[in-house]
Steps between C-alpha positions, in 0.01 A plus 500: 500500500489492878747328724373146485732216406424154375525249784823303514465130429506287810662159495480213742792515743419187699243228552435301816445130446263284711793358701603851607804519273523780247602556142682830462529652154813705435496752216726771366455801277662571165423869526723743685225764497197296607495312829282212387642153539377342183717196428483178703850389603432242774242308699589396855313238703539598866422321827278665762824608674606668170775241441552436129364156399543520124552757228493546126692776322397634160777634278460782246833501316407617150491882484302487174221319689527653847176355633546151356625223726823349365565253779382355829717401796393288794577551869844341461582756227494229234376620164203279412370672189639715218320667213623717214296745295547586136413829333152390389 
């Protein structure tokens, strides 16, 4: 079948806002064999100088639902949101 491979998905890593600041998207990978970062773990709002202005962290604590967000923390590391999933 030839040597062609399906293209890897490409995600947004950052976005520049009109004021020159950026949003940087931080992802990780659940796979130890594939090097695709496929799970959003944080968004950072950065100044033009790259100083951190604000951040949001997304938690994935339930191993039965590895891609589901179970909590959100703000820049001060305060948990602002929690969700639980049942087996349905």
